[in-house]
C-alpha positions, 0 to 999 in steps of 0.5 A, a space after each residue: 167168607 169161606 165155610 171155615 170162616 162161617 163155622 168159626 163165627 157160628 161157634 163163637 155165636 153159640 158160645 156167646 149165646 150160652 154165656 148169656 149174651 143177647 143173640 142179636 148183639 152177639 151176631 152183630 159183633 161177630 159179623 153175622 148181621 141179619 141172622 134170624 133167631 127162633 127164640 128157642 133155647 139152646 139144647 145146652 140150656 134146656 128148659 123144663 119139659 112143661 116150658 120146652 114143649 111149647 117151643 118144640 114145634 118151632 
């Protein structure tokens, strides 16, 4: 897999996650199995400050 292929896949993963698709399912569907997720919400879907502060140190 080239770096260009990887970029395309991660871009697709970001789009899927922001659309509400389960991250692990999206990763498997675009051939990125085993990707580990932090549980943090994407910046484009920013949580209220009181909730976000708990994830900032991850």
